[in-house]
C-alpha positions as CSV (number, residue, x, y, z in Angstrom):
1,M,135.8,39.0,131.0
2,N,137.7,37.9,127.9
3,Q,139.4,40.2,125.4
4,T,136.4,40.2,122.9
5,Q,134.0,41.4,125.5
6,R,136.4,44.1,126.5
7,R,136.6,45.4,123.0
8,R,132.8,45.5,122.7
9,V,132.5,47.5,125.9
10,T,135.3,49.9,124.8
11,F,133.4,50.5,121.5
12,F,130.0,51.1,123.0
13,L,131.1,53.4,125.8
14,P,131.7,56.4,123.6
15,L,128.3,55.9,121.9
16,L,126.6,55.7,125.2
17,A,128.4,58.9,126.4
18,A,127.3,60.7,123.2
19,C,123.7,59.8,123.8
20,V,123.8,61.0,127.4
21,A,125.6,64.2,126.4
22,D,123.1,64.9,123.6
23,S,125.8,65.0,121.0
24,R,125.2,64.8,117.2
25,W,126.9,61.6,116.7
26,P,123.9,59.3,116.9
27,R,121.7,61.6,114.8
28,I,121.2,61.0,111.1
29,E,120.0,63.6,108.6
30,T,118.0,62.2,105.8
31,Q,118.1,65.4,103.7
32,Q,121.5,65.5,102.0
33,W,121.1,68.3,99.4
34,P,120.3,71.0,99.8
35,A,121.0,71.3,103.5
36,P,118.1,72.2,105.8
37,M,117.4,75.9,106.2
38,Q,118.2,77.7,109.4
39,D,116.1,80.5,110.9
40,V,117.7,84.0,110.6
41,P,116.6,85.8,113.8
42,G,116.5,89.6,113.6
43,A,116.6,89.8,109.8
44,F,113.3,91.6,109.6
45,E,112.3,94.6,111.6
46,S,108.6,95.3,111.2
47,S,108.7,98.7,112.8
48,S,110.7,100.1,109.8
49,L,107.7,99.8,107.6
50,Q,105.0,100.6,110.1
51,G,102.1,102.3,108.3
52,V,103.7,101.7,104.9
53,V,102.5,98.1,104.2
54,L,99.8,96.6,106.4
55,N,100.2,93.0,107.7
56,E,96.7,92.2,106.5
57,P,95.6,90.3,103.3
58,G,95.1,92.5,100.4
59,F,93.3,92.1,97.1
60,E,96.5,91.5,95.0
61,E,98.1,88.0,94.7
62,V,101.7,87.1,93.8
63,L,103.5,83.9,93.0
64,V,106.8,83.3,94.9
65,L,109.4,81.0,93.3
66,R,112.4,79.8,95.3
67,Y,115.5,79.3,93.1
68,G,118.1,78.9,95.9
69,D,117.9,78.0,99.6
70,P,117.3,79.6,102.1
71,V,114.0,81.5,101.5
72,Q,111.2,82.1,103.9
73,V,107.8,83.6,103.6
74,R,105.3,85.0,106.1
75,P,101.7,85.1,104.8
76,A,99.7,88.2,105.3
77,G,98.0,88.3,108.7
78,E,100.4,85.8,110.2
79,T,103.1,86.5,112.8
80,A,105.6,83.8,112.0
81,S,107.4,82.8,108.8
82,Y,108.2,79.4,107.4
83,P,110.8,78.1,104.9
84,L,110.2,76.9,101.4
85,P,111.7,73.4,101.2
86,F,113.3,72.0,98.1
87,H,110.3,69.8,97.3
88,D,107.8,72.8,97.5
89,K,109.5,75.7,95.8
90,E,106.5,77.9,95.0
91,V,103.7,79.4,96.9
92,Q,100.9,82.0,96.2
93,L,100.7,84.9,98.6
94,K,98.4,87.9,99.1
95,A,99.4,91.5,99.5
96,G,100.8,92.2,102.9
97,S,103.0,89.1,102.9
98,L,106.7,89.0,103.7
99,V,109.5,87.4,101.6
100,L,112.8,86.8,103.3
101,C,116.0,85.7,101.5
102,S,119.1,84.9,103.4
103,P,122.8,84.7,102.1
104,G,123.0,82.1,99.4
105,G,119.3,82.2,98.5
106,K,117.5,83.5,95.4
107,V,113.8,84.1,94.9
108,E,111.5,85.6,92.3
109,I,108.1,87.3,92.9
110,L,105.7,87.4,90.0
111,W,102.6,89.6,89.6
112,A,99.6,88.9,87.3
113,G,100.4,92.0,85.1
114,G,103.9,90.8,84.2
115,T,105.8,92.6,87.0
116,S,108.8,90.6,88.3
117,I,111.2,91.2,91.1
118,V,114.2,88.9,91.6
119,F,116.5,89.3,94.5
120,S,119.3,87.3,96.2
121,G,121.5,87.4,99.2
122,R,120.3,89.1,102.4
123,T,117.3,90.8,100.9
124,T,113.8,91.2,102.5
125,G,110.7,92.9,101.4
126,L,106.9,93.2,101.7
127,V,104.3,92.8,99.0
128,G,102.2,95.9,99.0
129,S,98.6,96.5,97.9
130,P,98.3,99.4,95.4
131,S,94.5,99.3,95.9
132,R,95.1,100.4,99.5
133,G,97.5,103.1,98.5
134,E,100.6,101.1,99.2
135,P,103.6,100.6,96.9
136,T,103.8,97.4,94.8
137,F,106.8,96.2,96.8
138,A,108.7,97.6,99.7
139,F,112.3,96.6,100.5
140,V,113.4,96.2,104.1
141,E,116.9,94.8,103.5
142,L,118.8,94.8,100.2
143,E,121.9,93.1,98.8
144,S,121.0,92.6,95.2
145,A,117.8,92.8,93.2
146,I,116.5,93.1,89.6
147,L,113.2,94.9,89.0
148,D,111.1,94.4,85.9
149,L,108.2,96.9,86.4
150,R,105.1,97.8,84.4
151,Y,103.1,101.0,84.0
152,G,101.7,102.1,87.4
153,D,104.1,100.1,89.5
154,Q,105.9,101.8,92.3
155,V,108.6,100.2,94.5
156,R,109.8,101.6,97.8
157,L,113.6,101.3,98.0
158,L,115.7,100.8,101.0
159,G,115.5,104.0,103.0
160,G,112.2,105.2,101.7
161,A,112.8,106.5,98.2
162,L,110.3,105.5,95.5
163,I,111.1,104.2,92.0
164,S,108.8,103.7,89.1
165,A,109.2,102.7,85.4
166,E,107.1,101.3,82.6
167,V,109.7,98.6,81.6
168,G,112.7,96.9,83.0
169,P,115.1,95.7,84.0
170,L,116.4,98.0,86.8
171,A,119.4,96.7,88.8
172,L,119.7,97.5,92.5
173,E,122.8,96.8,94.6
174,R,123.8,97.9,98.1
175,L,127.5,98.9,97.8
176,N,128.1,99.4,101.5
177,S,126.2,100.5,104.6
178,N,125.7,104.0,103.3
179,I,125.4,103.7,99.5
180,M,122.8,102.1,97.2
181,R,123.4,101.8,93.4
182,I,120.6,101.9,90.9
183,E,121.2,101.2,87.2
184,N,118.7,101.6,84.4
185,Q,119.2,98.6,82.1
186,S,116.0,99.2,80.2
187,K,115.3,101.3,77.0
188,A,113.0,103.8,78.8
189,D,113.3,106.4,81.6
190,A,112.9,105.5,85.2
191,R,111.7,107.9,87.9
192,I,113.2,108.2,91.4
193,M,111.6,110.3,94.1
194,F,114.2,110.9,96.8
195,R,113.3,113.5,99.5
196,E,112.8,116.8,97.6
197,A,114.5,115.5,94.4
198,D,112.7,114.1,91.4
199,V,115.3,112.3,89.3
200,H,114.7,110.8,85.8
201,L,117.2,108.1,85.1
202,G,117.8,107.5,81.4
203,P,118.7,104.2,79.7
204,G,122.1,103.1,80.6
205,E,122.5,105.6,83.4
206,E,123.1,104.8,87.1
207,I,122.9,106.7,90.3
208,H,124.2,106.2,93.8
209,L,121.7,107.1,96.5
210,P,122.8,107.7,100.1
211,L,121.1,105.8,102.9
212,L,120.5,108.6,105.3
213,S,119.6,108.2,109.0
214,A,116.7,110.6,108.4
215,G,115.4,108.4,105.6
216,G,114.9,109.1,101.9
217,D,111.1,109.3,101.8
218,P,109.7,111.9,99.3
219,W,108.8,115.0,101.2
220,T,105.1,115.5,101.6
221,G,105.5,119.2,100.9
222,A,107.2,118.7,97.6
223,F,104.4,120.1,95.5
224,D,103.2,119.8,91.9
225,D,101.2,122.3,89.9
226,G,98.7,119.6,89.0
227,S,99.3,119.6,85.3
228,T,102.1,117.2,84.8
229,S,104.0,114.7,86.9
230,D,107.1,117.0,87.1
231,A,107.3,118.0,90.8
232,I,109.0,121.2,92.0
233,P,111.7,120.1,94.5
234,L,110.6,122.3,97.4
235,N,109.3,121.7,100.8
236,W,107.6,124.5,102.8
237,E,105.7,125.4,105.9
238,G,102.8,127.7,105.8
239,D,100.7,128.9,102.9
240,A,102.0,129.2,99.4
241,H,100.7,129.6,95.8
242,V,102.2,128.6,92.5
243,F,101.7,130.6,89.4
244,G,103.0,130.1,85.9
245,E,105.1,132.6,84.1
246,A,107.2,132.6,80.9
247,G,110.1,130.3,81.5
248,G,109.4,129.3,85.1
249,V,107.2,129.0,88.1
250,R,106.6,131.9,90.6
251,V,105.9,131.0,94.2
252,V,104.1,133.5,96.3
253,P,103.7,133.1,100.1
254,G,100.4,133.8,101.8
255,G,101.6,134.4,105.3
256,D,104.3,133.0,107.7
257,N,106.4,130.7,105.7
258,E,109.7,128.8,105.4
259,F,110.9,127.3,102.1
260,R,113.5,124.5,102.0
261,G,115.0,122.8,98.9
262,L,117.7,123.0,96.3
263,G,120.2,123.7,99.1
264,L,118.4,126.8,100.3
265,R,116.3,127.8,103.3
266,M,114.5,131.1,103.2
267,Q,111.6,133.1,104.6
268,L,109.8,135.7,102.5
269,D,108.0,138.8,103.7
270,A,104.6,140.0,102.5
271,G,104.8,141.1,98.8
272,E,107.9,139.1,98.1
273,S,108.2,136.0,95.8
274,F,110.7,134.0,93.9
275,L,110.9,132.5,90.4
276,L,112.0,129.0,89.5
277,H,113.4,128.6,86.0
278,G,113.5,125.5,83.8
279,Y,110.2,123.8,84.7
280,T,108.2,122.9,81.6
281,A,105.1,122.4,83.7
282,A,105.1,126.1,84.5
283,G,103.5,126.9,81.2
284,R,100.2,125.3,82.2
285,A,100.1,126.6,85.8
286,A,97.6,129.2,86.7
287,P,98.6,132.7,85.9
288,A,99.5,135.1,88.7
289,P,96.6,137.3,89.8
290,E,96.7,141.0,89.2
291,G,98.1,143.1,91.9
292,W,99.8,140.2,93.8
293,N,103.0,142.4,94.2
294,E,101.2,145.6,95.0
295,P,101.7,146.9,98.5
296,G,98.9,146.1,100.9
297,A,96.8,148.5,103.0
298,P,98.6,150.2,105.8
299,V,98.4,148.4,109.1
300,K,96.3,150.2,111.7
301,P,98.0,150.4,115.1
302,D,96.2,149.0,118.2
303,V,96.7,152.3,120.1
304,D,95.8,155.7,118.7
305,V,98.8,157.7,117.9
306,V,98.5,161.5,118.3
307,P,100.7,163.3,115.9
308,E,103.1,165.8,117.3
309,P,102.3,169.5,116.5
310,E,104.4,170.9,113.7
311,L,106.7,173.8,114.7
312,E,106.3,177.0,112.8
313,S,109.3,177.4,110.6
314,E,111.2,180.7,110.8
315,V,111.6,182.6,107.6
316,W,115.1,184.1,107.2
317,V,115.2,187.1,104.9
318,P,118.7,188.2,103.8
319,V,119.6,191.8,104.4
320,D,121.6,193.7,101.8
321,T,124.1,195.9,103.6
322,A,125.7,197.4,100.4
323,P,124.5,201.1,99.6
324,S,122.2,201.5,96.7
325,G,123.1,203.4,93.5
326,G,121.2,206.6,94.6
327,E,123.0,206.9,97.9
328,Q,126.3,206.5,96.1
329,A,125.4,209.3,93.7
330,S,124.3,211.8,96.4
331,A,127.5,211.0,98.3
332,G,129.6,211.8,95.3
333,G,127.7,215.2,94.6
334,G,128.3,216.4,98.2
335,A,132.0,215.9,97.8
């Protein structure tokens, strides 16, 4: 074997070894820019939104636009997601679909009414169906997002809180594992329902919401008097009635009860009540019925109680031991 043949064998031996070892040397990627997307296992946990948004096609449709890679979508009714490549950057989806954005990606979701949600980074969410009683959109994971909402839209934030507004934009940002920042960049108020709190965020204002292990879903017992959208921040167990009074709302229990809210936890006995000041909706609430605070009828015992006989009281008559005036006179005459 001459020197030229030895050089050829020496050159091809590493290539042959690479093919046998399944190395990446002999492979050629035709897509140079952007790089192919990689799956992100475990980025979406469906159990966190179980019962909130169904994985079934709804009536509403959205348009998903991919601005930066990687972005994946899972159509409603499907069990697996697929990436949006650079040559097919938009897709129409029905309510119930999943949109997943990984670090470095950016995506926008458009609704027919003008609603828009743009998010980037590690952010995931589900398109809801308001016709089924679901929120317009529900976040599962959040890094950064911009909401441009319209009247009637309601978005479920990370942790379960609900936000609604008639205009946008509203900026969302997850500061750390326990805090989420919300900034109202619009010219109108935004409403946030977090547990028992009903917060109205004015233009230019921002709020930091804690991400609690117990969740931030609005309490189902946080009640409203039915006249306005201003909710009373209370949660209760048992029966309760709300009546309007001058300057506030009076809450009257109807039996066994426990009230929680505003940092308090209390139980009221029969005939007791409490007044909440500062609620404008109280003026249109039903007036309190007459006699609500009057004592009820005495409770009849289960066993007949025989009253004890009363003892006759002894009458004590004071006795005057001093001599009368006549006796004193006769005694003086005898002397």
